C-alpha positions in Angstrom: -7.9 12.3 1.4 -9.8 9.7 -0.7 -10.3 6.4 1.6 -10.1 4.2 -1.5 -7.4 3.0 -3.8 -6.5 6.0 -6.3 -7.3 3.9 -9.4 -11.0 3.8 -8.0 -11.3 7.7 -7.4 -13.9 9.2 -9.8 -15.1 12.6 -11.0 -17.7 12.2 -8.2 -15.3 12.1 -5.7 -13.8 15.4 -6.8 -17.2 17.0 -6.8 -17.6 15.8 -3.2 -14.5 17.2 -2.1 -15.4 20.4 -3.5 -18.6 20.4 -2.1 -17.2 20.0 1.7 -14.7 22.8 1.2 -11.6 20.6 1.6 -8.8 22.9 3.0 -5.0 22.7 1.9 -3.2 21.3 4.8 -0.2 18.9 5.7 -1.3 16.2 3.4 -3.3 18.2 0.8 -2.4 20.7 -1.8 -4.5 22.0 -4.7 -3.0 23.7 -8.0 -5.1 25.5 -10.3 -2.9 25.0 -13.5 0.7 24.3 -14.3 2.9 26.9 -13.0 5.5 29.3 -14.8 7.8 31.8 -14.0 6.5 34.6 -15.9 2.8 33.9 -15.5 2.1 33.2 -18.9 0.1 29.8 -19.6 2.3 26.9 -19.4 3.0 25.3 -22.8 1.0 22.4 -22.1 -1.9 24.5 -21.2 -1.8 26.2 -24.8 -2.0 23.2 -26.4 1.8 22.8 -27.5 2.2 19.1 -25.9 5.3 20.2 -23.8 5.0 20.4 -20.1 7.3 23.3 -19.0 10.5 22.7 -16.4 9.1 25.3 -14.0 5.8 23.2 -13.6 7.6 20.1 -13.3 9.9 21.2 -10.5 7.0 22.8 -8.7 4.8 19.3 -8.4 8.0 17.5 -7.9 8.8 19.8 -4.8 5.5 19.2 -3.3 5.6 15.5 -3.6 9.1 15.3 -2.2 7.9 17.3 0.7 4.9 14.9 1.3 7.0 11.8 1.1 9.6 13.6 3.7 6.9 14.1 6.1 3.6 12.3 6.3 2.6 11.6 2.8 -0.1 13.6 0.6 -2.3 14.2 -2.1 -1.8 16.9 -4.7 -4.7 17.7 -7.1 -3.9 19.6 -10.3 -7.0 21.4 -11.9 -8.5 22.7 -8.5 -9.3 26.3 -8.0 -9.3 27.6 -4.3 -10.6 30.5 -2.5 -8.6 33.0 -0.1 -8.7 30.4 2.6 -6.9 27.8 0.4 -10.4 25.7 0.4 -11.4 23.8 -2.8 -14.2 25.8 -4.8 -14.1 24.6 -8.5 -12.5 22.7 -11.1 -10.4 24.2 -13.9 -9.7 21.5 -16.4 -6.0 20.8 -17.7 -6.0 19.4 -21.2 -5.3 15.7 -21.9 -5.5 15.0 -18.2 -4.5 11.1 -18.8 -1.6 11.8 -21.0 -0.4 14.6 -18.6 -0.5 12.1 -15.7 1.7 9.6 -17.6 4.2 12.2 -18.6 4.2 13.8 -15.3 4.5 10.7 -13.4 7.6 9.4 -15.6 9.2 12.9 -15.2 8.9 13.0 -11.6 10.1 9.4 -10.9 13.2 10.2 -13.2 13.6 13.7 -11.0 13.9 12.3 -7.6 16.8 10.8 -5.6 16.2 8.1 -4.2 13.2 7.4 -6.6 9.5 7.8 -5.0 8.6 4.2 -5.8 5.2 4.4 -4.2 4.1 7.5 -6.1 0.6 7.1 -7.9 -0.6 9.6 -10.5 -4.3 9.4 -12.1 -6.0 11.5 -14.7 -9.6 11.9 -14.3 -11.6 13.1 -17.2 -14.5 15.5 -17.1 -15.0 17.1 -20.2 -13.7 15.2 -22.9 -10.2 14.4 -22.4 -9.5 17.3 -20.2 -9.9 17.0 -16.3 -7.8 16.8 -13.2 -4.6 15.0 -12.4 -4.2 13.4 -8.8 -1.0 12.6 -7.2 -0.6 10.7 -4.0 2.5 9.4 -2.1 2.9 7.9 1.1 5.3 8.7 3.9 8.5 7.3 2.7 10.8 4.6 4.3 13.5 5.6 1.9 13.5 9.5 3.0 15.0 12.1 2.9 14.2 12.5 -0.8 15.6 15.4 -3.2 15.2 16.9 -6.3 18.1 15.5 -8.4 18.6 19.1 -10.4 18.1 21.5 -7.5 19.9 19.1 -5.0 17.3 20.3 -2.4 15.4 18.3 0.1 11.9 19.6 1.1 9.5 19.4 4.2 5.9 19.8 4.6 5.1 22.4 7.3 1.5 23.3 7.5 0.1 23.9 4.0 3.8 24.8 2.8 6.4 22.9 1.4 9.9 24.4 2.4 13.5 23.4 1.9 15.0 21.4 4.7 17.9 22.7 6.7 21.2 20.5 6.9 19.9 19.7 10.7 16.6 18.7 9.4 18.2 16.4 6.8 20.5 14.8 9.5 17.7 14.3 12.0 15.4 12.6 9.4 17.9 10.3 8.4 18.8 9.3 11.9 15.0 8.7 12.5 14.2 7.0 9.3 17.3 4.5 10.3 15.9 3.9 13.8 12.3 3.4 12.2 13.6 0.7 9.6 16.0 -1.0 12.1 12.9 -1.5 14.4 10.8 -2.9 11.5 13.5 -5.3 10.7 13.7 -6.3 14.3 10.1 -6.7 14.8 10.0 -8.8 11.7 12.9 -11.1 12.8 11.2 -11.7 16.0 8.0 -12.5 14.3 9.8 -14.9 12.2 11.7 -16.7 15.2 8.5 -16.7 17.1 6.4 -18.6 14.4 6.6 -22.4 15.7 3.8 -24.9 15.2 4.2 -28.0 17.2 3.3 -31.2 15.7 0.9 -33.3 17.9 2.4 -36.5 19.3 -0.8 -38.4 18.9 -2.2 -37.5 15.6 -2.4 -40.7 13.7 -4.9 -42.1 10.9 -5.3 -45.5 9.8 -6.5 -46.9 6.4 -8.8 -49.5 5.5 -6.1 -52.2 6.4 -5.6 -50.5 9.7 -2.3 -49.3 8.8 -1.7 -46.2 11.0 0.1 -42.9 9.6 1.2 -39.8 11.3 -0.7 -36.6 10.6 1.6 -33.5 9.5 0.5 -30.0 10.5 1.4 -27.4 8.2 1.8 -23.7 8.6 2.8 -20.4 6.7 2.9 -17.0 8.1 3.9 -13.6 6.5 4.5 -10.3 8.4 4.7 -6.9 6.8 4.2 -3.2 7.3 2.2 -1.3 4.9 3.7 1.6 2.9 0.8 3.7 3.6 -0.7 4.5 6.8 -3.8 2.4 7.9 -6.0 3.8 10.4 -7.2 1.2 13.1 -9.9 3.6 14.2 -11.4 3.6 10.8 -11.4 0.0 10.3 -12.8 -0.8 13.6 -15.6 1.4 12.6 -16.4 0.1 9.5 -15.6 -3.6 10.2 -14.5 -4.3 6.8 -11.2 -3.4 5.0 -9.9 -4.9 1.6 -6.6 -6.7 2.1 -4.9 -8.0 -0.9 -3.0 -11.2 0.0 -1.9 -14.3 -2.0 -3.8 -17.2 -2.4 -2.5 -20.4 -1.6 -2.5 -23.9 -3.2 -1.5 -27.2 -1.2 0.0 -30.0 -3.4 0.4 -33.5 -2.1 3.1 -34.9 -4.4 2.3 -38.5 -4.4 -1.2 -38.0 -5.7 -0.9 -34.7 -7.5 -4.0 -33.7 -5.5 -4.4 -29.7 -4.9 -6.5 -27.7 -2.6 -7.0 -24.0 -2.7 -6.7 -22.1 0.5 -7.8 -18.4 0.0 -9.5 -16.2 2.4 -12.5 -13.9 1.8 -12.1 -10.8 -0.1 -13.1 -8.6 2.7 -12.0 -10.1 6.2 -14.4 -9.1 9.0 -12.1 -7.4 11.7 -12.6 -7.8 15.7 -11.1 -6.0 18.2 -8.2 -7.8 19.9 -5.3 -6.3 22.5 -3.8 -3.3 20.7 -5.2 -4.2 17.2 -7.6 -6.1 15.2 -8.0 -9.7 14.1 -10.0 -11.5 11.3 -10.3 -15.2 11.5 -11.4 -17.4 8.2 -12.0 -21.1 8.0 -12.2 -22.3 4.5 -13.2 -25.7 5.8 -13.0 -27.8 9.1 -9.1 -28.5 8.7 -7.9 -25.0 7.9 -7.6 -21.7 9.4 -6.2 -18.4 8.2 -5.7 -15.5 10.6 -4.9 -11.9 9.7 -4.2 -9.4 12.5 -3.2 -5.7 12.2 -1.3 -4.1 15.2 -1.5 -0.6 16.3 1.8 0.3 14.8 0.6 -1.2 11.3 2.2 -4.6 11.5 0.1 -7.1 9.4 0.3 -10.7 10.0 -1.2 -13.5 7.9 -1.1 -16.9 9.0 -2.0 -20.1 7.3 -2.5 -23.5 9.2 -3.7 -26.7 7.8 -4.5 -29.7 9.7 -5.9 -31.5 6.7 -5.5 -35.3 6.9 -3.6 -35.5 3.6 -0.9 -38.4 3.7 1.0 -40.5 1.3 -0.7 -43.4 -0.6 0.4 -46.5 1.6 3.1 -49.0 0.0 4.9 -52.0 0.9 7.8 -49.8 1.7 5.8 -47.3 3.8 6.0 -43.8 3.5 4.9 -42.6 7.0 5.1 -38.8 6.3 3.6 -36.7 3.7 5.4 -34.8 1.3 3.7 -31.4 0.8 4.6 -28.3 -1.3 3.3 -24.9 -0.8 2.7 -22.2 -3.6 1.6 -18.6 -3.5 -0.3 -17.2 -6.2 -0.4 -13.2 -5.9 -3.4 -11.3 -7.1 
């Protein structure tokens, strides 16, 4: 729905969604207000500072259905026409506080928890505005409502209870998917071998030769959310948040930063995309994104860093690597 991190979605994005007449579907749901059993305004909407159980359960059901199917976005505070298209904003009171409370309530109400659920309140009229919920397809599915003991599935633009057979099929499908991911990661781990050159030596001022050590690290992962290869190919830019790396030679205490650019430039490769960054002539960082979502980040250093010579000799350098997440 929004091709950006949820934290960066603004009121202008909501206006753009309404302007193009976005329609409810398998991954998008609109709600004008917090629902109630009798049609009267929810206690939060009437300024009493409490969210009704019916409203919480209704939103929880939709998010469970998204997580059990293909992921999705729910926007609270959007009016729709007879064709389920967005046509205007109906602000909900204290939207940021409401987002915080609903996020905590839903997290506690779902089994297993929706650990990747994002909730954002976007103010439009003072403290009032809309609340956006987003959840990716879950590797931990099927999820259910703890109180209702019900699993839900998204079919078209509706969230419906799952049959026992559907629950069983989803359990089997997710087990196979997770096994496949583990197998791929294990294969990537076993396949990562950097060969030490046999003739890589350097000499100091006294013509004492020392071997060069080649160092490398690789991380492999699958994203929690879906990543569109076609979209990245067309934009040629995709922000990939990865750790920076420091290389430390312990005999001298010398450090060197080893970080990629913020926006790698992606180029086509067989069944995916690749980005190559060279911070300097001795180092190389390669990111690759495969058609099935697998992301590899490989760090290789050929820096001529070695221990200071002593009369006892230290022919091989001792190098430590440290990740710094950001």
